[in-house]
N, C-alpha and C positions, 0 to 999 in steps of 0.2 A: 157799887162796883161789881160784887160778886152775888150773882142772882142764881140761887140754888134750885129755885123752883123751875126756872127755865132750863137750867142744867139738866135736871131730871127729865124733862119733857123732851129735850134732845136725845138723852140717852135711850129712851123708850123707843123713840122714833127710829133710832139707828140700831135696833136690837141684834141686827145681823153682824155685829162685830164693828161697829164704829168706834174705832179708837180715836176719832179726830174730834169729839164733841165736848171736849173740856170747856168749862166757862171760867171767866175770870181775867184774862188778859185782854183788856178792852181794845178793839181795833179802832183805828182812826187813820184814813188814808193820808193825812197831812203829817209828815213826820221828818226828822232830820236824818236824812240818809247818809250824810258825809262822814260820820264817826264809825269806823268799824266795830262791829259787834262781837264780843267774845263770849264763847259758850264753853262751859266745862262738863266733863263727863269721865267716868270711870271705865269706859269702854273703848280702849286705844285698839286700832286695826292690828290684827295678827300679820298682815301682808297687804300690800297695795295692789296686788294682781287678783282680779276676780276669779281667775281659774283655780285659785288655791285657798279659798276662804268661803265657809259655809258658818258665819258666825257674826259677833258684831261689827266686824269690819263693813258690813253693809251700810251702816250708818254713814259712813264716809262716802262709800260708793254712790249712794243714792244722789249725792251732791255733785259729784265730779264725773260719773259716768252716765250715759244715756242707755235707755232700753227702748225696744221697739213700742212697747206698752207700758203703762205706769198707772199709779192710783191717784189720781188728784185728790185733793182735800174733799171729803164728803163721799167718795166713790168706793163702793165695795166690789166693783167690777173693773177689770183694767179697760183704760182708754188709751187712744193712740198718743204716742211721745215722738219717737223718731219715726214711727210709721205714720203714714196719712191714714191709712185704714187697714184693718185685719179681718178676716173671717174664715171659717171653715168652708170649704167648697163641696163637701159631700155630707150625706146625712148620717154617716157613720162615725163622723168626727175623727176621720183619719189623715185628712189633707187640710193644713192650715195656710193660708196665703196672706202675706203682707206687702203692702205698697208703700214704699219709702217716701218721705217728703223729698222734695227736689232741692238739690244744693246743699245738702248736709255735708260738714267737714269737720274733721277731728282738729284739736287745737294745734296740731303741727301742720295743717293745711292739706293733709292727706283727705281724699274723699271718702265719705261714709256711704258706700253704695252697698248693693246686695252681696257682692264678693266679700266685703269687709265684714257684714253680719255674718255670712256663713264661716268665715275665717275665725271670728270671734268665739262662736259656739261650738265649732269642731274642735277648737284648740282645748277647750275644757275637758272634752271626752279624751282627746289624745294625750294630754298630760296626765289625766286620771289621778289627780291629788287625792290622797286619803282624807284630807280635810277640806277638799273643794265640794262644789255643788253638782258634780257629775251626776249623782243619783237622782237628781231632779229632772234630768234628761233622759230617763230610762225608757220612756215611750218613744223616743225620737229614733228613727231610722236612718233618714238622710235629709240634707238639705239641698234644694235646688235653686238655681239662679237664672232663670230664663230670660231676664234683661237686667239692666242695672238698677232698676227700681223694684224689682219683684223678687221676693223671697218665697219660696214654698217649703214648708216643712212636712215631709211624708212620715207618718207615724207608723209604729210596728201594730199598735193596737189603738182602738178608740180611746180617746183620752180628752174629755171636756174640760180638765183642768189645765191643759196645755197653755191657753192663753195667761193663766194666772202665773205660770212659770215664766214666761216672756214677760211679764209685768214687773218681776222681782229683780233685785240686783244680782242674782244668779246669772242673768242673761245680759249683763252689763257688755257694752260694745267697746273694743279697744281697737287702736290703730295698728293695722298689720305690720307696718315698717317697724314699729316700736317694741312689738310683744313676739317673742321667739314662738314658734308654732309647736314645739315639743318640750318647752321648759318654761318655768316660772320667771317673770321679769323681776329682778332684784337690785335694781339701781336706785330705789327710793323715789322714783318719779311715776307721773301719771300722764298718759295721754288719752284723754277721752273727748266728749263732746256734749257733756252735762252743763247745767247752769253756771257751774264754777270750774275754774282751772286751779290745780294745786301750786301756787306760787312757791312754797317751801314747805319742808316737812322735816321733823325731828322726831325720830321714833320714839313712842313713849311719852313725848314731851308736847308736841304741838302740830297742828296742821293749818297753814295760812291759805285760805280761799279767796280768790279774786274773780271778779266777773268774766265770764267767757263771752266775749262780744258777739261771736258768731253762732251762739246758741239758738236752735230753732226746736221748739218744744212746748209742753203744756205749761211749764213753770213760769211764773211771773215773779221777778225778783223784786224785794222791796227793800233791798239794802245794797250796799256797793261792795260788800265783802265781809267775810267771817272768819274769825281765829278760833279753832277749836283746841281747847287745852286739856291734856289728858292728865288725870290724877290717879294715883294707886290708893290713896287715903281719902275717903270721902268727907273726913273732918276737915282735911285741909282745903278741900273744895267748897265747902259749906263756909268756911273761914275766908276764902277768897271771895265768895259772893257777898258775905256780910261787909268785906272790906273793899267792895267794889272794885277788885281786881278782875272779876269776870262779870258779865251782865246777866248770864242765865246758866241754869244746869238742868240736865235731863236724863241722866242715868247714874245709878249706883247709891242714890240716898238711902240711908237706914231709917227704920220706922221712927226712931227717937229723933232724928235730925228732921224728917219731915214734920213731926209734931212740933219741934221747935220753930221751923219755918212758917208753920201755920199760926203761931201763937200771936197775941196782940202785940207784944213787943217787937216781934219781927215786923209785922205790919206797920207798926209806927215807925219802924226804922226803914221803911220804904221796899220791903220785900213782899211779893205776891205769889202765891201758889195755884197752879192749875192741877187739878186732878181729872184724868181721862179714863174712860171706860177701857179695860185692858184685856188682852189675851196672852199676857206673859204667864207662863206657867214654870214651876219647878217640879223636879221629880228625881228618883232615884233609878239608877240603872243597875241591873244584876248581870254579871258576866259568868255564864255557865261554864267556862274553862275552870273556874274555881270549883273543888271538889264538894265544898258545903253548899255554896250557891247554886250548883247543878240540880241540887234536890228541891222539888217543888215545895215540899213541906217547910223548908227553911224560908223560902220567899213568901209562902203564904202566911207562915207565922209572923214574920216581920209585919206584913200587911194587916194583920190581926191586931198587932201591939201599938202601931205608931198611932198617936192621938194627935189629929191634925188641928183640932180646936185648941188644944192647949200649945201646940206649936205656933200658931198664928197670933194667939192672944199673947204669949210671953215675948215672942221674938219680933213680931210685925205690928202689933199694937193697933189693929183695925185697918191696916194698910194692905192687907191680903185677906183672902177668905179660903177655907178649906176645899180642896178640890179631889173629887172621887171619880175622875175619868181624865183620860188624857185630851179629850175634847172639852174645851172650857166653856163656861157660862157665856152666851152671847154669840155662839158659833151654831149654825144649823146641826141638829143631830146630837146635841149634848145631853148625855144621860148621867146617871150616878151609879155604874156598875159596882164599883168597890165598895160603896156604902150598902148597896143592896146585897152583896155577897158576905161582907165582914161585918157590917153595922159599927158600933161604937167599939173603940180600943178595948180589947178583953184579954187579959193575961191567961186565964184559965182556958180560953178557947185556944189561944196560941199553943199552950202546953200540951192540950190534946192533940192538935194537929201534928206536932213534935212526936209525941209518944206513939200515936198511931203509925208513923213512919219508922219507929225503933230508934228515935234520936232522944237519947237521956242525958247526955252530958251537955253543958252549956256550949253554944255554938260560938266559936271564935271567928270574928271577922274584921277585916280593915276597911273602914270607909274613907274615900278620898273625896275632896273638893278643892276648887280653885280659890286663890287668895284674892285675886285682883280683877275679877270680871263682873261680879254681881253685886259688889257693895260690900261693907263691913259687917252686914247682918248674917252673911253666909256661915261665918265661924260660929256665930251664936246659934245659928240653926242646926248645925250639926252637933254642937255640945248637947243641945236639947234633945236630938234624936238619939244620941248615945244614952244620955240620962234615962230616956224612956225604956229602951231596950235593955240595958244593964239592970234597972230596976226590977225587971221581971224575974232575974236569976236564970233566965233561958239562953242569954247571949253575954258575950263579952266583947265589947267593940273598941277598936284601936283607931283613932283618927289620924289621918295624914293629909298633907296639903301640898300644892306646887302652884307657882304662877302659871297664868293661863297658858302661855305658849307650851311649856314643859308639859303641864297637865294634859292639854290637848292631844299631844303626840303620845303621851301614855296611854289614854284611854282608846286612841284609835289603833294603838298596837295590842290592845287587850290586855293591859298590865294590872288593871285594878279590879278587885273582886266586886265591890260595890261602890258606885260613885255618883255624885250629884251634878246635875246638869239644869240648865235653864233653857226654856225654848220661847222664841219669839218668832212668831208666823211668817213664813215666806209669802203666804197669800192667805186671804180669809176665807177658807173652805175647810170642812171637816177631814178632807183628804189629807191636808197637810199637818194633821195631828196624829195620823195614823201611818200613811205610806212611808214617811223617812224613817220609821223605827223598825220596819220588818224588812226581810230580805237578806241575803248573803252579806252584802255590803251595804250597811246602813249609816245614819248619821251618828250612831253612838259607838261604832266599832265592834258590836257584840252581835254576831249573826242571828237572826231569829227568822227562821224559814216556815211559818206557819202557813200551811198551804190553802187552808179555806180563805184567810185573808188575801194571800197573793194571787191565788188562781180563780177565784170565785168573787168574793166581795169587791175588791178594788177594780177588776175589770169591768164588773157589772155596772158599778156606780159611775165609772168613767164613761160610759156610753150615754149617760144622762145629762143632758145639757141644762135641764132645769134642776138646779142643784137643791132645791127644797124638797125634791123628790127622792133624795138618797138616803134619807133618815133611817130606813129600815136596814140597809147595808151597813151603816156605820153604828147602829146600835148593836148589831150581832159582833161586829168587829171589837167594839169596847167590851162586850161580854167576855169574849176571848182574852183580851188583855188581862181582865181581872181574874180569870181561871189561871192563866200562865204566870202572872206576876213577873213577867220579865222587865217591866218597868212599873214604878208605883208613884203615881201622881201625888203631890203633897198640898200644894196651894196654888192658887191663881192671884196675881197682884193687879193693882191699879198702876197706871202711870202718872208720873208727877212731873210738872216743869215749874221750877222756881226761877223767879226773875226780879230784877230791879223794877221799881215802879215806871221807869221811863221806857221799858220795852213792851212792845205789843206784838201780836200775832202768834203767840204761844198756843191759842186755842185751836189754830189751824196746821201747826206744825208737824204733827205726827201722822204718818201714812200707816196703811194696814199692817205693814211690817215692823211697825213701831220705830222707825227711823226718822230722825228729826230732818224735816225739810227746811234747811236753813234759810232758804229764799223767803219764807213766810215772815221772819222776824224783822222788825224794823224799831227804830228809835223815835219815840215821840218827842215832840217839843213841849207840850205842855199837858196838863191833866184836868 
């Protein structure tokens, strides 16, 4: 049932970040679709309004909202979804035109036409939520609607990555009558045009999805509906899977839980695990508002001390690997600038970095992390980071934590000296591992205005339609990140889907944003 050789072959063939090539959940077109599938995750939405979320909320959005473009299984380039076709209309990559499918409607019956597309994307920028995706639309100047089926995006500067943004849940389309133009919708409801409608929702508890009969797009549903259950404790989620209270789980498993679910005993009990090539990364963010963190030597010394190998061995037990760049393995342009600059963890070198900057007393810092977004291993990870730094005598680390909603508000307001974040790609391109973290307003709430990256490297790379030709630009950008250490990459993880033996489709269910495409899951009648 589990063909590792074939899995490795697929992984190699999709080296440009195929997150979709896991092997193990056998597909069979003959299945029992009558019984609803229940999926567990630790990644509950922070809001149901796409204008105010640039986080794991996208996992729900992918299933209930539609986008002009999307990433069907196996695709690393955006393909039409609500659009019938899209293309740049000029050689400079500054005007992008999309033609919509005819007859599209939102679930409230309102027409999904060019004006609705313009409304949906304009309101993201109008609302300007600190935790929303507005920064992804930084190159957009204006949207034109010459006729009901045509949308033209006029860009401020050339941007070959713009189609990738339109293919992400950042560009989710909403019904204008149901979503205020200048504020976030907060009634706990969704009006979209995706494969599913949101039949009911209990915040932090569950989302019940039913098929949207008027959906027109690339997705081919293989079930009649899905219930997503949200857990704050991965142990309870695993218990629910083993107790057959849920059929599958796809986010938040600890390394020990993955090992347990992969064991012969779990296999004998009817549980299967799919591991997928992943571009999930974890990193530390340094806030220069803090007097100690503002000193480059402090950041560089921390980079010199942290032992990524020990971290992933002790905490993640082979389910992750050390990462020495913000651009992970499997993505065009990946390099190892942090290893090239700092090498192996070395307390003596860190001490010299600090002494050369006239820092002789132990540096006292508070590290923050979230308790309920990335799984129970996060606390263990930060305990190990604290242990490593304290052991040198160069640092005194205090750990603090908050649930995701409060944590997110805190880092966007610049309240934390050092904090941990996870990053799941918006789209499969090196730009998406560099651009979101630079600029006055960026994804982590700590302004980082490196002029070489902002005014030279990113603009130059975005003029290049052939994304394999931008490696030199991103090589330089990664070197700058290693010099400045405003962010410190820690590890790159795999993606795991655990499911009962009667559930198929998991090997096709993760898109390049690592969001679960629920329509790919179905229940088998026999094995």
